[in-house]
C-alpha positions in Angstrom: -95.9 -29.0 -151.4 -93.1 -26.5 -150.0 -93.2 -23.0 -152.5 -91.3 -19.5 -151.8 -92.8 -16.7 -153.8 -91.5 -14.2 -153.1 -55.5 -19.4 -174.2 -54.4 -19.3 -172.0 -51.8 -21.6 -173.1 -50.8 -25.4 -172.0 -53.2 -27.2 -170.0 -53.2 -25.0 -166.7 -56.1 -26.9 -165.1 -53.7 -30.3 -164.9 -51.2 -28.2 -162.9 -53.3 -26.1 -161.1 -55.9 -29.3 -159.9 -55.1 -29.1 -155.9 -58.2 -28.5 -153.7 -59.3 -24.4 -153.6 -61.3 -23.1 -151.2 -61.5 -19.2 -151.4 -58.0 -18.6 -150.3 -56.3 -21.5 -152.8 -55.1 -20.0 -155.4 -53.2 -16.1 -156.0 -56.4 -13.8 -157.1 -54.1 -11.0 -158.9 -56.9 -8.2 -159.6 -60.4 -8.6 -157.8 -63.1 -7.0 -159.0 -66.1 -7.2 -156.3 -64.5 -6.6 -152.9 -67.0 -7.1 -150.0 -67.6 -9.1 -146.7 -68.7 -12.0 -146.8 -72.2 -13.3 -145.3 -72.1 -15.0 -141.8 -72.0 -18.4 -142.5 -75.3 -20.5 -141.5 -75.7 -23.5 -140.3 -77.3 -26.0 -142.6 -80.6 -26.9 -142.2 -82.0 -30.5 -141.1 -84.7 -32.2 -143.5 -88.2 -32.9 -142.2 -88.9 -36.0 -143.8 -90.4 -34.8 -147.1 -89.6 -33.1 -150.2 -90.2 -30.2 -151.4 -89.7 -28.4 -154.3 -87.6 -26.1 -155.7 -86.9 -23.2 -158.4 -83.4 -21.7 -160.0 -81.7 -20.5 -163.2 -78.7 -23.0 -164.0 -78.0 -20.5 -166.6 -77.1 -16.8 -166.2 -74.2 -14.8 -167.7 -72.3 -11.5 -166.2 -69.9 -8.4 -167.2 -67.7 -11.1 -166.7 -68.6 -12.8 -169.9 -67.1 -12.3 -173.0 -70.2 -11.2 -175.2 -72.4 -9.8 -172.1 -69.1 -7.2 -171.8 -69.2 -6.1 -175.4 -73.0 -5.4 -175.0 -72.2 -3.2 -172.2 -73.7 -5.4 -169.3 -72.7 -4.3 -165.7 -74.0 -6.6 -163.3 -71.5 -8.4 -161.9 -71.9 -11.6 -160.1 -72.5 -10.5 -156.6 -75.4 -8.3 -158.3 -77.2 -11.6 -159.6 -77.6 -13.2 -156.6 -78.7 -10.2 -154.8 -81.3 -10.2 -157.7 -82.4 -13.5 -158.2 -82.8 -13.8 -154.5 -85.8 -11.0 -154.5 -83.1 -7.7 -153.9 -83.7 -4.4 -156.4 -80.7 -3.9 -158.4 -79.8 -1.3 -161.2 -80.7 -2.2 -164.7 -79.2 1.0 -167.0 -80.2 3.1 -165.0 -83.2 1.5 -164.1 -84.6 -0.6 -160.7 -85.4 -4.1 -161.5 -86.6 -6.6 -159.3 -88.1 -9.9 -159.6 -92.2 -10.1 -159.0 -91.1 -13.8 -157.6 -87.8 -14.6 -156.2 -85.8 -17.5 -157.0 -84.4 -20.4 -154.0 -81.0 -21.1 -156.2 -79.0 -19.3 -159.4 -75.9 -21.1 -161.3 -73.9 -18.4 -162.4 -72.0 -19.1 -165.6 -69.7 -17.0 -166.8 -68.1 -17.7 -170.6 -64.9 -19.5 -169.5 -63.1 -18.7 -172.7 -61.7 -15.0 -172.1 -63.4 -14.9 -168.7 -63.5 -11.5 -166.9 -61.3 -10.0 -169.4 -62.9 -8.3 -172.1 -64.5 -6.3 -169.3 -61.3 -5.8 -167.8 -59.9 -4.4 -170.9 -62.9 -1.9 -171.1 -61.9 -0.6 -168.2 -58.4 -0.1 -168.9 -56.5 -2.8 -167.2 -55.4 -4.8 -169.8 -54.2 -2.8 -172.6 -55.0 -4.4 -176.2 -52.7 -4.3 -179.7 -54.4 -1.6 -181.7 -55.7 2.4 -181.4 -58.8 2.3 -182.0 -60.5 -0.1 -178.9 -61.7 2.8 -177.3 -64.3 3.3 -180.2 -65.7 0.3 -179.2 -64.9 0.1 -175.6 -67.8 3.4 -175.9 -70.2 1.7 -178.6 -73.8 2.4 -177.9 -75.5 -0.7 -179.4 -75.0 0.4 -182.7 -72.0 -0.6 -185.9 -68.9 -0.7 -183.1 -71.0 -3.1 -180.8 -70.9 -5.5 -183.7 -68.1 -5.1 -184.6 -65.8 -5.1 -181.0 -68.3 -8.3 -180.4 -66.8 -10.6 -184.0 -63.9 -9.1 -182.5 -63.6 -11.2 -179.1 -66.4 -14.0 -179.6 -63.1 -15.9 -181.3 -62.4 -17.3 -177.9 -65.4 -19.6 -178.5 -64.0 -20.9 -181.5 -60.8 -21.7 -179.1 -59.0 -18.4 -180.6 -55.9 -16.7 -178.0 -56.0 -13.2 -178.7 -53.3 -11.5 -175.9 -54.6 -9.8 -173.7 -57.9 -11.4 -172.8 -56.3 -15.4 -172.7 -54.1 -14.1 -170.0 -54.4 -16.7 -167.9 -53.3 -15.1 -164.4 -56.1 -12.4 -165.3 -59.0 -15.1 -165.6 -58.0 -17.0 -163.1 -58.5 -13.9 -160.7 -61.6 -13.5 -162.1 -63.0 -16.8 -161.4 -61.3 -16.3 -157.9 -64.1 -14.1 -157.7 -67.2 -15.8 -159.2 -66.4 -18.3 -155.9 -66.2 -15.7 -153.7 -69.2 -14.3 -155.4 -70.9 -17.5 -154.7 -69.9 -18.0 -151.0 -70.6 -14.3 -150.0 -74.5 -15.3 -151.4 -74.8 -18.6 -150.0 -77.5 -19.0 -147.5 -77.6 -22.6 -146.7 -81.9 -23.1 -146.7 -82.7 -19.7 -147.5 -80.9 -19.7 -150.8 -77.9 -21.4 -152.9 -75.5 -20.7 -155.0 -73.5 -22.4 -157.5 -70.2 -22.0 -158.5 -70.0 -22.8 -162.3 -69.6 -21.6 -165.7 -69.6 -22.8 -169.2 -68.1 -24.2 -171.9 -68.4 -22.5 -175.1 -67.0 -24.9 -178.1 -69.0 -23.6 -180.7 -66.4 -25.2 -183.9 -66.0 -28.6 -185.3 -63.9 -29.6 -188.1 -65.5 -27.1 -190.7 -69.0 -26.8 -189.1 -70.2 -24.1 -186.5 -72.6 -24.4 -184.2 -73.6 -25.1 -180.5 -72.1 -27.4 -178.4 -71.6 -25.4 -174.8 -72.4 -27.2 -171.5 -72.4 -25.9 -168.8 -70.4 -27.0 -165.8 -72.0 -27.3 -161.8 -69.5 -27.7 -159.0 -71.2 -29.6 -156.4 -68.7 -27.7 -153.8 -67.1 -26.6 -151.5 -64.1 -28.0 -153.4 -62.9 -26.1 -156.7 -60.7 -26.4 -159.2 -57.8 -23.6 -159.7 -59.7 -22.6 -163.5 -62.4 -22.9 -165.7 -62.8 -25.1 -169.3 -62.9 -23.4 -172.0 -63.1 -23.6 -175.6 -59.3 -22.2 -175.8 -58.1 -25.1 -173.5 -60.2 -27.3 -176.1 -63.1 -27.6 -179.1 -63.4 -31.6 -177.8 -65.9 -32.2 -175.3 -64.0 -35.0 -174.5 -61.9 -32.9 -172.6 -63.8 -31.5 -170.8 -65.0 -34.6 -169.3 -61.5 -35.6 -169.1 -61.2 -32.2 -166.9 -64.0 -33.0 -164.4 -62.9 -36.7 -164.0 -59.5 -35.7 -163.1 -61.2 -33.0 -160.8 -63.3 -35.6 -159.1 -60.4 -37.9 -158.6 -59.2 -35.0 -156.2 -63.0 -34.0 -154.5 -64.3 -31.9 -156.5 -67.2 -33.3 -157.9 -69.4 -31.7 -161.1 -72.3 -32.3 -163.5 -72.1 -30.8 -167.2 -75.4 -29.6 -168.8 -75.9 -29.2 -172.8 -77.9 -26.2 -173.8 -78.9 -24.9 -176.9 -78.9 -28.4 -178.9 -81.4 -26.5 -181.4 -78.3 -24.0 -182.7 -76.2 -26.6 -182.6 -76.0 -27.8 -186.4 -76.9 -31.0 -185.3 -73.5 -31.7 -183.6 -74.8 -31.7 -179.8 -76.4 -35.3 -180.7 -74.6 -36.7 -183.1 -74.1 -40.5 -183.2 -70.4 -40.0 -183.4 -68.0 -38.3 -181.2 -66.1 -35.1 -181.6 -63.4 -37.1 -183.5 -65.9 -38.6 -186.2 -65.5 -42.1 -184.9 -68.7 -43.3 -184.5 -70.1 -43.5 -180.8 -68.7 -46.2 -178.6 -69.7 -48.0 -175.1 -66.3 -45.7 -173.4 -68.1 -42.9 -174.9 -71.4 -43.7 -173.9 -70.5 -44.0 -170.4 -68.0 -41.4 -169.4 -71.1 -38.6 -171.3 -73.8 -40.4 -169.3 -71.3 -40.1 -166.1 -70.4 -36.7 -166.5 -74.0 -35.2 -168.2 -77.1 -36.3 -166.4 -79.3 -33.2 -167.7 -80.3 -31.3 -170.9 -81.3 -28.0 -171.0 -85.1 -28.1 -172.7 -85.8 -23.7 -173.0 -84.2 -21.1 -172.5 -83.8 -17.3 -174.1 -82.5 -18.9 -176.9 -85.6 -21.4 -178.0 -86.8 -24.5 -176.7 -85.3 -27.7 -178.1 -87.8 -30.0 -177.5 -89.3 -30.6 -180.8 -90.7 -28.8 -184.3 -93.3 -29.2 -186.4 -91.3 -30.6 -188.9 -90.5 -33.4 -186.5 -93.7 -34.0 -184.6 -96.3 -33.4 -187.2 -98.7 -34.8 -185.1 -98.3 -32.8 -181.9 -100.1 -29.8 -181.8 -98.8 -27.5 -179.2 -94.8 -28.1 -180.8 -94.3 -25.0 -182.8 -93.4 -23.3 -179.0 -91.2 -20.2 -178.5 -88.8 -21.7 -181.8 -85.3 -19.4 -182.1 -86.1 -18.7 -186.2 -83.7 -17.1 -189.2 -80.0 -18.3 -189.1 -79.4 -19.2 -185.6 -82.0 -21.9 -185.4 -79.6 -23.3 -187.9 -76.6 -23.0 -186.9 -74.4 -21.7 -189.8 -77.7 -19.6 -191.6 -77.4 -21.4 -194.3 -79.6 -24.8 -194.6 -82.8 -25.0 -194.4 -83.7 -27.2 -191.5 -87.1 -28.7 -193.2 -84.5 -30.4 -196.1 -81.9 -31.1 -193.9 -83.3 -34.3 -191.4 -79.5 -34.8 -189.6 -79.5 -31.3 -188.3 -82.8 -31.7 -186.6 -82.2 -34.8 -185.0 -78.8 -34.3 -183.6 -80.5 -31.0 -182.6 -83.8 -31.9 -180.9 -84.2 -33.8 -177.7 -87.2 -36.5 -178.8 -84.9 -37.4 -181.9 -82.0 -37.6 -179.2 -83.0 -39.8 -176.8 -84.8 -41.6 -179.4 -80.7 -41.9 -180.6 -80.0 -42.8 -177.4 -82.5 -45.8 -177.4 -81.0 -47.0 -180.3 -76.9 -46.6 -179.1 -77.8 -48.3 -175.9 -79.1 -50.9 -177.9 -76.1 -50.9 -180.3 -72.8 -50.5 -177.3 -74.9 -51.6 -174.3 -75.0 -47.6 -172.9 -77.3 -44.6 -173.6 -75.4 -41.8 -174.0 -78.7 -39.4 -173.9 -80.2 -40.7 -170.9 -81.3 -37.0 -170.1 -82.9 -35.2 -167.7 -84.7 -32.0 -168.2 -83.2 -28.5 -166.9 -84.1 -24.9 -168.0 -82.2 -21.6 -167.8 -82.1 -18.1 -168.7 -79.0 -17.9 -170.6 -79.5 -14.2 -170.4 -76.7 -12.0 -170.9 -77.7 -8.7 -168.7 -76.5 -10.4 -165.8 -80.5 -10.9 -164.6 -82.1 -13.7 -163.9 -85.4 -11.9 -165.1 -87.7 -14.8 -166.9 -91.2 -13.5 -166.1 -93.2 -12.6 -169.2 -94.6 -9.0 -167.8 -91.4 -8.5 -165.9 -88.5 -8.6 -168.9 -86.4 -6.1 -169.3 -84.4 -8.1 -172.1 -81.7 -11.1 -171.9 -78.7 -9.2 -174.3 -77.9 -5.5 -172.4 -77.8 -3.2 -174.9 -78.8 -4.4 -177.9 -82.4 -5.2 -177.0 -84.9 -3.7 -174.6 -82.8 -0.3 -174.2 -83.8 0.2 -177.6 -87.1 1.8 -178.7 -90.2 -0.7 -178.4 -90.7 0.2 -181.9 -87.1 -0.7 -182.9 -87.1 -4.1 -180.5 -90.6 -5.3 -182.0 -89.6 -4.6 -185.9 -85.5 -5.0 -186.0 -83.8 -8.2 -187.0 -80.8 -8.9 -184.6 -77.7 -9.2 -186.5 -76.2 -12.3 -183.6 -79.1 -14.0 -184.1 -80.2 -13.7 -187.4 -84.0 -13.6 -186.3 -86.7 -10.8 -185.1 -85.5 -9.9 -181.6 -88.7 -11.0 -180.3 -87.6 -14.2 -180.8 -86.0 -14.1 -177.7 -88.0 -15.9 -175.1 -88.3 -15.1 -171.5 -87.5 -18.2 -170.2 -86.7 -20.4 -168.8 -86.1 -22.1 -165.4 -85.5 -25.1 -163.1 -87.6 -27.0 -160.6 -85.8 -29.7 -158.3 -87.3 -32.3 -155.6 -84.6 -32.2 -152.7 -84.9 -32.9 -148.7 -83.7 -29.1 -148.0 -82.2 -25.7 -150.1 -78.7 -26.7 -149.8 -75.9 -27.0 -152.8 -75.4 -30.8 -151.9 -78.9 -31.6 -152.0 -80.3 -30.1 -155.0 -76.5 -31.0 -156.5 -77.9 -34.6 -155.4 -81.3 -33.9 -157.2 -79.9 -32.9 -160.5 -77.3 -35.7 -160.6 -80.1 -38.3 -160.3 -82.4 -35.9 -162.2 -85.3 -35.4 -160.5 -86.0 -32.1 -162.2 -88.0 -30.5 -164.2 -87.8 -27.3 -166.2 -90.1 -24.6 -166.9 -90.7 -22.2 -169.7 -90.8 -19.4 -167.1 -93.5 -19.9 -164.5 -93.1 -21.8 -160.9 -95.5 -24.3 -162.1 -95.4 -27.3 -159.6 -95.0 -30.8 -161.2 -94.4 -34.2 -160.5 -94.5 -37.4 -162.0 -94.2 -41.2 -160.3 -94.0 -44.5 -161.9 -94.3 -48.1 -161.0 -95.8 -51.4 -161.2 -99.1 -52.7 -159.9 -102.2 -50.7 -158.5 -102.4 -47.0 -157.9 -105.5 -47.2 -155.5 -105.0 -44.5 -153.0 -101.2 -43.1 -153.8 -103.4 -39.8 -154.0 -105.0 -39.5 -151.4 -103.9 -38.1 -147.6 -100.7 -35.7 -146.8 -98.3 -38.2 -147.2 -98.1 -38.7 -151.1 -94.5 -38.5 -151.2 -93.7 -41.4 -149.1 -96.2 -43.5 -150.6 -95.2 -43.0 -154.8 -91.1 -43.7 -153.2 -92.2 -46.5 -151.4 -94.6 -47.4 -154.7 -92.6 -46.2 -157.6 -89.6 -44.2 -159.0 -89.8 -40.4 -159.6 -89.2 -38.5 -162.7 -85.7 -39.2 -163.6 -85.6 -42.4 -162.5 -85.6 -45.9 -164.2 -88.4 -49.1 -164.2 -87.0 -52.5 -164.9 -88.2 -55.5 -166.2 -87.1 -57.9 -163.4 -90.2 -55.8 -161.6 -93.1 -56.1 -164.2 -96.4 -56.6 -163.0 -98.4 -55.9 -166.0 -98.3 -52.1 -167.7 -96.4 -49.4 -165.7 -99.3 -46.8 -163.8 -98.0 -43.1 -163.8 -99.4 -41.0 -160.9 -98.7 -37.0 -161.4 -99.4 -33.9 -159.6 -99.3 -30.1 -160.9 -100.4 -27.0 -159.4 -100.7 -23.4 -161.2 -97.7 -20.7 -160.2 -99.6 -18.6 -157.9 -98.7 -14.9 -160.0 -99.3 -16.5 -163.7 -102.4 -18.9 -165.5 -104.1 -21.8 -164.0 -103.0 -25.1 -166.2 -104.7 -26.5 -169.6 -103.6 -30.2 -169.4 -101.7 -32.1 -168.6 -99.5 -34.8 -171.3 -97.6 -37.7 -171.2 -95.0 -38.0 -174.3 -93.3 -41.3 -174.6 -91.0 -42.3 -177.0 -90.0 -45.7 -178.0 -88.2 -48.3 -180.2 -89.1 -51.5 -181.3 -88.7 -54.0 -185.0 -90.2 -51.5 -187.5 -87.7 -48.6 -185.9 -88.6 -44.8 -183.5 -92.2 -44.3 -182.2 -93.3 -40.6 -180.4 -96.9 -39.9 -178.9 -98.7 -38.0 -176.8 -101.8 -38.7 -174.5 -104.1 -36.4 -172.6 -104.3 -38.0 -169.2 -105.2 -34.7 -167.2 -107.4 -31.7 -168.0 -109.6 -29.2 -166.7 -113.4 -29.8 -166.5 -116.0 -28.9 -169.0 -114.1 -30.4 -171.9 -114.8 -33.6 -174.3 -111.9 -35.6 -176.9 -112.9 -35.5 -180.1 -114.4 -39.1 -181.0 -112.6 -39.3 -184.3 -109.2 -37.5 -183.3 -109.0 -38.7 -179.6 -108.5 -34.2 -179.6 -109.1 -32.5 -176.3 -111.0 -29.7 -177.3 -109.3 -26.4 -176.8 -109.6 -24.8 -173.6 -110.1 -21.5 -174.3 -108.2 -17.9 -174.4 -109.2 -14.8 -172.6 -106.1 -12.6 -173.2 -107.0 -8.9 -173.9 -103.8 -8.5 -176.8 -105.1 -4.3 -176.6 -104.2 -4.3 -173.1 -102.1 -7.2 -172.1 -104.7 -8.8 -169.6 -106.1 -12.5 -169.2 -108.8 -13.8 -166.9 -108.1 -17.5 -164.9 -111.7 -17.8 -165.5 -111.0 -20.7 -167.7 -108.3 -23.7 -166.6 -107.4 -25.4 -162.9 -105.5 -24.1 -160.5 -104.4 -28.5 -159.4 -104.4 -30.8 -161.8 -103.4 -34.6 -160.4 -104.4 -38.2 -162.2 -103.6 -41.6 -162.7 -102.7 -43.2 -165.7 -101.8 -46.7 -167.4 -100.0 -46.9 -170.8 -102.7 -49.1 -173.3 -100.3 -49.1 -176.0 -97.4 -51.3 -173.6 -94.9 -53.5 -174.9 -92.8 -55.2 -171.8 -90.2 -56.7 -174.7 -89.1 -52.7 -176.0 -87.4 -50.0 -174.6 -89.8 -46.6 -173.4 -89.2 -43.7 -171.8 -92.0 -41.2 -170.4 -92.2 -37.7 -169.6 -94.8 -34.6 -168.5 -96.0 -32.1 -170.4 -98.2 -28.9 -168.4 -99.4 -26.7 -169.8 -100.9 -23.6 -168.7 -103.7 -21.2 -170.1 -102.8 -18.8 -172.5 -100.9 -15.2 -171.5 -99.0 -12.9 -172.4 -96.2 -12.8 -174.4 -93.2 -10.4 -173.1 -93.6 -8.4 -176.1 -97.6 -8.2 -176.1 -96.7 -6.2 -173.2 -94.5 -4.1 -174.4 -96.6 -3.3 -177.2 -99.3 -2.3 -174.9 -97.8 -0.2 -172.3 -95.8 1.8 -175.2 -98.6 2.0 -177.4 -97.4 0.0 -180.5 -99.0 -2.6 -183.2 -97.5 -5.5 -183.0 -96.9 -7.2 -187.1 -99.5 -9.8 -188.2 -97.3 -12.2 -187.8 -96.3 -11.6 -184.3 -97.3 -14.2 -181.5 -99.1 -12.4 -179.3 -99.5 -14.6 -176.1 -98.1 -18.4 -175.9 -98.9 -21.4 -173.1 -96.1 -21.5 -170.8 -95.7 -24.5 -169.9 -93.6 -28.0 -167.5 -91.5 -30.5 -168.7 -90.7 -33.6 -166.5 -87.4 -35.3 -166.7 -88.0 -38.9 -168.3 -88.7 -42.1 -166.2 -87.2 -45.3 -168.5 -88.0 -48.3 -168.7 -85.5 -50.7 -169.7 -86.7 -54.7 -170.7 
């Protein structure tokens, strides 16, 4: 395995759909003048599949909300930071410990870049007290500023901020920054934006998607909630682009904050999902973000009471409920439409009803930081919301309730990233891996994992350096489909996982199985590989815990437990060839300190009694689907 450690008014996107390079549409305002890098020749594949890590969800000063918290980092600087260069972050030098291999800057399409321009005096807004808000220092004025400018994600136009010509110029700056920092074979940049619709009917909830373009062609404009609050219109935008040679895919995120709407059983107009909707959604949205700064969306203890690791980095308070008014534990429909395990099961159910699975998804991870820096390392985390978080006194950071999140600031996670298996580090190769779902997500560390499923014997697959070729000849990788026509007994699985060289050892590998039969929907968790010296309880089947070496006062740990690598094979002992099922692997690290534990130790601050002082970082592979 290779591893590098180191509104606008009117649908303008329809009339401006002509293919655009950097010299395409006019650029009335340029904010990032800098000479482009010398174009490099794309490297040739060596016949092997390699693992690459990146962030597919990052906001810079061009996002309306990031600008209000005085984020100064531009897309150009974001790419520099991701590739391992030092940037200035509120007057302090900041550098990643381990660089990334790829990055997509996904600024909000709504008012793209225009709040920043207003703060620079380049856009005059109505009213005489805007300067007071522009000069906010992270207090009450900032909250008022945010409340004024956030309307774009609810579909509201605002004079000046909705100016389409200025949005277009900032979009061209975004494209230029990606082109300038793209080095095929070394570092990949993706042109992207976030569609941020947050309102449906009378209900608020995040139904956001990141739109990632394959390149080298791009549309004239991004598409935001100010164009339409209906995801179906976003798909029409993508389909029209595709007809003109501009390919893209979309990644829904923060389903945990969607108030049950991200994976509802009806469309955004309130009509039951039909085959056409299912086909369009599956074609446009092959992936979903399972983890990020505002929480993990895999599952919850209320949904998975038998999963001892279900309570992982969950966003608490009002933000987790979308509206801040309902207790999730008493609203099953909100939970089922907000978290991925029930959503995947809903997909199996819908495929039975309409013939197509709209939620046949792979997994991705992103940061969603609004700081401009993809700093997803627990011991190197400066905060994700500019002046709103880690620029405050450490005691405040640990104790304060965030006015926007509806939860403690420490609820924010230093998460996550996406891993892909691709033949080479180029836009085309990584995009194609995303499209075929040969992806996995991690909560931050660069854990390497792969899994294959197939029929027949697994003998010898793990032997030798040609594992990948043998496994592909035998079965399908993560994200793939197994079909009954190939069946010969129960499916077998073969898997490998290796620790991040600068993070904790590995605790275990689990396979999570979801399936539907005549009795309904089910899930089961199997421990399939673990570090040495441990046993399973004869009655419960649970594996003995790996232990915990975390010294909270010093924010340290030791790799004296766990394993550097875990490999193995497994055959489903409960297989029923007549029912739909899916399988994904979850890899757990040993316990290591959480970011706020590092913060407390460095500043001599005592953590509150309810603080989570350590965590078990993890990775999730895209599911492998079985269809009878």
